[in-house]
C-alpha positions in Angstrom: -164.8 -240.7 -171.0 -165.6 -236.7 -170.6 -168.4 -235.3 -171.1 -169.4 -231.8 -169.9 -172.9 -230.9 -169.7 -173.2 -227.2 -170.9 -170.3 -225.9 -173.8 -170.0 -222.3 -172.6 -166.8 -220.1 -171.9 -165.2 -222.4 -168.3 -166.0 -226.0 -170.6 -164.0 -224.7 -173.1 -161.3 -223.4 -170.9 -160.6 -226.6 -169.0 -160.8 -228.6 -173.2 -158.3 -226.6 -174.1 -156.0 -227.4 -170.9 -157.1 -230.8 -171.3 -156.5 -231.1 -175.1 -152.6 -229.3 -175.2 -152.1 -231.3 -172.3 -152.8 -234.3 -174.8 -156.2 -235.9 -174.2 -159.2 -236.1 -176.2 -161.4 -238.7 -175.1 -164.1 -235.3 -174.2 -167.7 -235.0 -175.6 -170.5 -232.0 -175.0 -173.8 -231.9 -174.6 -174.3 -228.0 -175.4 -178.3 -227.5 -176.2 -176.8 -224.3 -178.9 -176.4 -225.5 -182.4 -173.5 -222.6 -183.3 -171.8 -222.5 -180.6 -171.3 -227.2 -180.4 -170.3 -226.3 -184.7 -167.8 -223.8 -182.9 -166.4 -226.4 -180.0 -166.0 -229.4 -183.3 -164.4 -226.9 -185.4 -162.2 -225.0 -183.1 -161.4 -228.2 -180.8 -161.7 -231.6 -182.9 -164.1 -233.1 -180.0 -167.6 -234.8 -180.3 -170.5 -232.7 -178.7 -174.1 -233.8 -178.2 -177.5 -232.4 -177.8 -178.9 -234.2 -175.3 -177.5 -234.5 -172.2 -178.9 -238.0 -171.1 -177.3 -239.7 -173.6 -174.0 -238.2 -173.0 -174.4 -238.9 -169.1 -174.4 -242.0 -170.7 -170.5 -242.2 -172.0 -169.4 -240.6 -168.4 -166.6 -241.6 -166.7 -166.1 -238.0 -165.5 -168.9 -235.7 -165.8 -168.4 -231.7 -165.4 -171.9 -229.8 -164.6 -170.5 -226.3 -166.8 -174.5 -225.3 -166.1 -175.1 -221.2 -165.3 -175.9 -222.0 -161.4 -179.7 -221.3 -162.1 -179.9 -224.1 -164.4 -178.6 -226.6 -162.9 -181.3 -228.4 -160.5 -183.3 -228.8 -163.9 -180.2 -230.7 -165.4 -180.2 -233.0 -161.9 -183.5 -233.0 -162.9 -182.5 -234.1 -166.2 -179.7 -237.0 -165.6 -180.7 -238.3 -161.9 -181.6 -241.4 -163.0 -179.1 -241.9 -165.6 -176.5 -241.5 -163.0 -174.7 -244.1 -161.7 -171.6 -245.6 -159.3 -169.3 -245.6 -162.5 -169.1 -241.5 -162.5 -167.4 -238.9 -160.6 -169.5 -235.9 -160.7 -167.7 -232.4 -161.0 -170.1 -229.1 -160.1 -168.2 -225.9 -161.8 -171.5 -224.1 -160.8 -170.8 -221.0 -158.5 -172.7 -221.3 -154.8 -173.9 -225.1 -155.8 -173.2 -227.7 -152.3 -172.0 -231.2 -152.5 -176.1 -231.7 -150.9 -177.5 -230.7 -153.1 -176.1 -232.4 -155.5 -176.6 -235.7 -153.9 -179.7 -235.0 -153.7 -180.7 -235.6 -156.8 -177.8 -237.5 -157.7 -177.5 -240.0 -154.7 -173.8 -240.4 -155.2 -171.1 -239.8 -153.0 -168.3 -239.3 -155.7 -168.7 -235.6 -155.5 -166.3 -232.8 -156.4 -167.5 -229.2 -156.9 -165.3 -227.1 -157.7 -164.0 -222.6 -158.3 -161.6 -221.8 -161.1 -161.6 -218.5 -161.9 -161.6 -216.6 -165.7 -157.9 -216.3 -165.7 -158.7 -220.7 -166.5 -159.1 -219.1 -170.2 -155.6 -218.7 -170.5 -153.9 -220.8 -168.5 -153.2 -219.0 -165.4 -156.5 -220.4 -162.8 -156.2 -221.4 -159.4 -158.9 -223.4 -159.3 -160.5 -224.6 -155.5 -162.2 -228.2 -155.1 -163.9 -228.6 -152.5 -163.8 -232.9 -152.3 -164.9 -235.3 -149.2 -162.5 -237.3 -146.9 -164.8 -240.6 -148.3 -163.4 -240.5 -151.6 -160.2 -242.3 -152.7 -157.1 -240.7 -155.0 -157.9 -242.9 -157.5 -160.9 -240.6 -158.3 -159.3 -237.5 -157.4 -156.9 -237.9 -159.2 -158.0 -237.2 -162.5 -159.8 -234.9 -162.0 -157.3 -232.9 -160.5 -155.0 -233.1 -163.3 -157.9 -231.4 -165.6 -157.7 -228.0 -163.6 -154.1 -228.7 -163.6 -154.0 -228.6 -167.2 -155.7 -224.7 -166.5 -153.3 -223.5 -163.9 -153.3 -224.8 -159.8 -154.7 -226.4 -157.3 -155.8 -225.9 -154.1 -157.5 -228.7 -151.6 -160.1 -226.9 -149.0 -163.6 -228.0 -146.7 -166.0 -227.1 -148.6 -166.8 -224.6 -145.6 -163.8 -222.4 -147.1 -165.8 -222.0 -150.7 -168.1 -219.0 -149.6 -164.6 -217.6 -148.9 -163.3 -218.5 -152.4 -165.4 -217.3 -154.3 -164.9 -213.8 -153.4 -161.2 -214.0 -153.5 -160.2 -216.3 -156.8 -163.2 -216.5 -158.1 -164.3 -212.1 -157.8 -161.2 -211.2 -157.3 -159.9 -210.9 -161.5 -162.9 -207.9 -161.7 -161.8 -206.8 -158.2 -158.0 -206.2 -159.2 -159.0 -205.3 -162.7 -161.5 -202.2 -161.4 -158.5 -201.4 -159.0 -156.7 -201.1 -162.5 -159.3 -199.1 -164.4 -158.9 -196.4 -161.8 -154.9 -196.3 -162.0 -155.3 -195.9 -165.8 -158.7 -193.2 -164.7 -155.8 -191.5 -162.7 -153.1 -191.1 -164.1 -155.9 -190.0 -167.7 -157.1 -187.2 -166.1 -153.6 -186.6 -164.6 -152.3 -185.7 -168.7 -151.1 -189.2 -169.4 -152.9 -190.6 -172.8 -155.0 -193.7 -172.0 -153.4 -196.0 -173.9 -150.0 -194.8 -172.1 -151.4 -195.1 -168.7 -152.2 -198.3 -169.7 -149.6 -199.7 -171.5 -147.9 -198.6 -167.9 -149.9 -199.9 -165.4 -150.6 -203.4 -166.8 -147.5 -203.8 -167.0 -146.8 -203.0 -163.9 -149.1 -205.8 -162.8 -147.9 -208.3 -164.8 -144.2 -207.5 -163.9 -145.2 -207.7 -161.1 -147.3 -211.1 -160.9 -144.7 -212.3 -161.9 -141.9 -211.2 -159.0 -144.7 -213.1 -157.3 -144.8 -215.9 -158.8 -141.0 -216.0 -157.9 -141.6 -216.9 -154.7 -141.2 -212.9 -153.0 -143.5 -212.3 -150.6 -145.9 -208.7 -151.1 -143.7 -207.7 -148.3 -141.0 -208.0 -149.8 -141.5 -206.7 -152.4 -143.2 -203.8 -151.1 -140.4 -202.4 -149.2 -138.1 -202.9 -152.1 -139.9 -200.4 -153.6 -140.4 -198.8 -150.7 -137.5 -195.8 -149.3 -137.7 -194.1 -146.6 -139.2 -190.4 -147.3 -138.6 -191.5 -150.9 -142.7 -191.9 -153.1 -143.6 -195.0 -152.7 -143.2 -194.4 -149.2 -145.5 -190.9 -149.4 -148.1 -192.8 -151.8 -148.4 -196.2 -149.0 -149.5 -193.6 -146.8 -152.2 -192.1 -148.6 -153.5 -195.5 -148.7 -153.3 -196.1 -144.9 -154.3 -193.1 -143.8 -157.7 -193.9 -146.0 -158.6 -197.3 -144.9 -157.8 -199.5 -147.6 -157.7 -202.6 -145.1 -161.0 -201.8 -144.1 -162.1 -201.3 -147.7 -161.0 -204.2 -148.2 -161.8 -206.2 -146.2 -165.5 -204.9 -146.6 -165.2 -205.6 -150.3 -164.3 -209.4 -149.5 -167.2 -209.4 -146.8 -170.1 -209.2 -149.0 -168.9 -210.9 -152.3 -168.4 -213.5 -149.5 -172.3 -212.9 -147.8 -173.2 -213.1 -151.6 -172.6 -216.2 -152.1 -173.5 -217.8 -148.8 -176.9 -216.5 -149.9 -176.9 -217.9 -153.1 -175.0 -221.5 -151.4 -178.6 -220.8 -149.1 -181.1 -220.4 -151.9 -180.0 -223.4 -153.8 -180.4 -226.1 -150.5 
């Protein structure tokens, strides 16, 4: 039985992906009655309002609560988690050691999906102890593969991962917003600018997904003395790489601060 503690947007994305894969052995523990009804009606799953009762039914226990609430939840359920459980946390910035401190179990996996899980295109990074057997890890991988791709990395990289793929949709969309604003200021309607640029993002993403490296795409678009070359010169002169490096560093440092507070 897969049990979610917390029925928010990311839990819903995972539930949707699991059901698409034909899995129905899902329970959600969620305190808000209206949300429980919504999940039951939309997905035909069982919901509970009691975390302890949910834990008793779980084999894979997914902690899908906000980071600021996780210690309260761990304190509540700690006496009911045993070796039969595999515990998976999707709470950003919460280290595995903190969860183990409460639950006294080695079967803990930390996951960092991103917002694209809601459309089945997430990239999820799993931090997994080498002590865990594949028969424990494989079902957890399958859960996150139902909403996109899965990569496994040592936990030491999770704060950088949070900055790159967790925050990445926000950074990419900020760049897109600015391009739309510039195009609007230069005379295009916002609707037309949005349509042009969003489809350009989608098309470029599909080119990348086909296996063409970003530098090769850039070279194909760039003709000597042409428009792309002229624009790229500005990006180079304005030190875009340095700006992006600072952006990722700040986001990663903030993730490290949040992790440190939790330990």
